[in-house]
C-alpha positions, 0 to 999 in steps of 0.5 A, spaced: 214 108 158 221 108 159 222 109 152 219 116 152 221 118 159 229 118 156 226 122 149 223 128 154 229 128 159 233 128 152 229 133 150 229 138 156 237 137 156 237 140 149 233 145 150 236 148 157 243 147 153 240 152 147 237 156 151 243 157 156 248 158 150 243 164 148 242 167 153 250 167 155 252 170 148 247 175 149 249 177 157 257 177 154 254 182 148 251 186 154 258 186 159 261 188 153 257 194 151 256 196 158 263 196 159 264 200 154 259 206 156 262 206 163 270 207 161 268 212 157 264 215 163 270 215 168 274 218 162 269 223 161 268 225 168 274 223 172 279 223 166 282 216 169 282 209 165 279 203 169 279 196 169 273 191 170 275 185 174 267 183 176 260 183 174 254 182 176 246 182 174 241 185 179 235 181 179 230 183 172 224 184 177 228 189 181 231 192 175 234 191 169 241 193 171 248 190 171 253 192 176 261 192 174 266 193 179 273 194 178 279 199 179 282 205 176 289 202 171 295 201 175 292 202 182 288 196 185 287 200 191 283 205 188 276 200 187 270 203 183 263 200 182 258 202 177 251 201 175 249 201 168 242 199 165 242 194 160 236 196 156 238 203 155 245 202 157 245 209 161 250 210 167 245 209 173 250 211 179 257 210 180 261 209 186 268 212 187 273 213 193 273 221 195 280 222 192 276 221 186 270 225 187 275 231 187 277 230 180 270 230 178 269 234 172 
């Protein structure tokens, strides 16, 4: 009986490891694609280059968005945040300081 419990435990651990690894790779790809879309968005709409420093996946039951936060390159004081739908890679919203709003094309 104890031997069976160990086998079940090992099976569960391997399953968790395999599924976590797949999710991690998928999330990395999603973040990379969202960053590419976001960089193009800021360049096209505001004429600035952005460096992203953080990301956060919003709960899937609320939305299918990833939030990227960062700052304008060479200006860490000017922070930006953008929401990207990770199914369509469409920009949903961008939060920028007032000085960037004046630059919007």
